[in-house]
SEFI-707209 format. One record per residue (C-alpha): x, z, y; residue number from 1; residue in three letters. Coordinates in steps of 0.02 Angstrom, whole numbers. Layout:
<zazas>
<zaza><px>X</px><pz>Z</pz><py>Y</py><n>NUM</n><res>Ala</res></zaza>
...
</zazas>
This chain:
<zazas>
<zaza><px>447</px><pz>-209</pz><py>-294</py><n>1</n><res>Met</res></zaza>
<zaza><px>592</px><pz>-252</pz><py>-202</py><n>2</n><res>Thr</res></zaza>
<zaza><px>499</px><pz>-368</pz><py>-97</py><n>3</n><res>Ala</res></zaza>
<zaza><px>368</px><pz>-245</pz><py>-57</py><n>4</n><res>Leu</res></zaza>
<zaza><px>513</px><pz>-113</pz><py>-2</py><n>5</n><res>Ile</res></zaza>
<zaza><px>596</px><pz>-246</pz><py>107</py><n>6</n><res>Val</res></zaza>
<zaza><px>420</px><pz>-298</pz><py>172</py><n>7</n><res>Ala</res></zaza>
<zaza><px>385</px><pz>-118</pz><py>225</py><n>8</n><res>Arg</res></zaza>
<zaza><px>547</px><pz>-84</pz><py>291</py><n>9</n><res>Asn</res></zaza>
<zaza><px>519</px><pz>-234</pz><py>402</py><n>10</n><res>His</res></zaza>
<zaza><px>350</px><pz>-170</pz><py>460</py><n>11</n><res>Ala</res></zaza>
<zaza><px>409</px><pz>5</pz><py>497</py><n>12</n><res>Val</res></zaza>
<zaza><px>558</px><pz>-75</pz><py>605</py><n>13</n><res>Ala</res></zaza>
<zaza><px>412</px><pz>-169</pz><py>699</py><n>14</n><res>Ala</res></zaza>
<zaza><px>316</px><pz>-1</pz><py>722</py><n>15</n><res>Leu</res></zaza>
<zaza><px>172</px><pz>-82</pz><py>593</py><n>16</n><res>Ala</res></zaza>
<zaza><px>131</px><pz>-44</pz><py>423</py><n>17</n><res>Asp</res></zaza>
<zaza><px>92</px><pz>-117</pz><py>259</py><n>18</n><res>Ile</res></zaza>
<zaza><px>-63</px><pz>-73</pz><py>155</py><n>19</n><res>Ala</res></zaza>
<zaza><px>-108</px><pz>-143</pz><py>-22</py><n>20</n><res>Leu</res></zaza>
<zaza><px>-267</px><pz>-210</pz><py>-61</py><n>21</n><res>Val</res></zaza>
<zaza><px>-351</px><pz>-218</pz><py>-236</py><n>22</n><res>Ala</res></zaza>
<zaza><px>-193</px><pz>-174</pz><py>-336</py><n>23</n><res>Val</res></zaza>
<zaza><px>-218</px><pz>-200</pz><py>-522</py><n>24</n><res>Pro</res></zaza>
<zaza><px>-217</px><pz>-33</pz><py>-632</py><n>25</n><res>Asp</res></zaza>
<zaza><px>-51</px><pz>-81</pz><py>-708</py><n>26</n><res>Asn</res></zaza>
<zaza><px>27</px><pz>-116</pz><py>-539</py><n>27</n><res>Thr</res></zaza>
<zaza><px>-25</px><pz>52</pz><py>-476</py><n>28</n><res>Ile</res></zaza>
<zaza><px>46</px><pz>142</pz><py>-630</py><n>29</n><res>Arg</res></zaza>
<zaza><px>215</px><pz>49</pz><py>-602</py><n>30</n><res>Ile</res></zaza>
<zaza><px>193</px><pz>115</pz><py>-411</py><n>31</n><res>Leu</res></zaza>
<zaza><px>168</px><pz>286</pz><py>-473</py><n>32</n><res>Arg</res></zaza>
<zaza><px>314</px><pz>289</pz><py>-590</py><n>33</n><res>Ile</res></zaza>
<zaza><px>432</px><pz>228</pz><py>-459</py><n>34</n><res>Ala</res></zaza>
<zaza><px>355</px><pz>360</pz><py>-336</py><n>35</n><res>Gly</res></zaza>
<zaza><px>297</px><pz>218</pz><py>-219</py><n>36</n><res>Leu</res></zaza>
<zaza><px>106</px><pz>262</pz><py>-227</py><n>37</n><res>Asp</res></zaza>
<zaza><px>140</px><pz>397</pz><py>-93</py><n>38</n><res>Gly</res></zaza>
<zaza><px>238</px><pz>265</pz><py>22</py><n>39</n><res>Val</res></zaza>
<zaza><px>104</px><pz>128</pz><py>31</py><n>40</n><res>Phe</res></zaza>
<zaza><px>-72</px><pz>146</pz><py>79</py><n>41</n><res>Thr</res></zaza>
<zaza><px>-187</px><pz>81</pz><py>-67</py><n>42</n><res>Ile</res></zaza>
<zaza><px>-357</px><pz>28</pz><py>-40</py><n>43</n><res>His</res></zaza>
<zaza><px>-469</px><pz>-10</pz><py>-184</py><n>44</n><res>Pro</res></zaza>
<zaza><px>-546</px><pz>-175</pz><py>-100</py><n>45</n><res>Asp</res></zaza>
<zaza><px>-549</px><pz>-279</pz><py>59</py><n>46</n><res>Leu</res></zaza>
<zaza><px>-700</px><pz>-214</pz><py>124</py><n>47</n><res>Asp</res></zaza>
<zaza><px>-628</px><pz>-34</pz><py>121</py><n>48</n><res>Thr</res></zaza>
<zaza><px>-467</px><pz>-84</pz><py>202</py><n>49</n><res>Ala</res></zaza>
<zaza><px>-556</px><pz>-174</pz><py>351</py><n>50</n><res>Thr</res></zaza>
<zaza><px>-688</px><pz>-66</pz><py>385</py><n>51</n><res>Thr</res></zaza>
<zaza><px>-606</px><pz>100</pz><py>383</py><n>52</n><res>His</res></zaza>
<zaza><px>-456</px><pz>141</pz><py>504</py><n>53</n><res>Gly</res></zaza>
<zaza><px>-262</px><pz>131</pz><py>476</py><n>54</n><res>Pro</res></zaza>
<zaza><px>-212</px><pz>254</pz><py>341</py><n>55</n><res>Gly</res></zaza>
<zaza><px>-391</px><pz>288</pz><py>293</py><n>56</n><res>Ala</res></zaza>
<zaza><px>-392</px><pz>209</pz><py>123</py><n>57</n><res>Gly</res></zaza>
<zaza><px>-395</px><pz>300</pz><py>-38</py><n>58</n><res>Ala</res></zaza>
<zaza><px>-250</px><pz>324</pz><py>-136</py><n>59</n><res>Lys</res></zaza>
<zaza><px>-284</px><pz>312</pz><py>-321</py><n>60</n><res>Pro</res></zaza>
</zazas>
């Protein structure tokens, strides 16, 4: 989780964003518990992540 947060902070500093794709259910559960499901855009699959615009992914 620390690596994800550090990567996101670097992305934000570079005026970019990070999206998570095809995240396993148990990992999504951990992200929810930590309150990070609202911090990261989460896409159910690569097709959804690449065919919809930035931030268009579904949050589980």
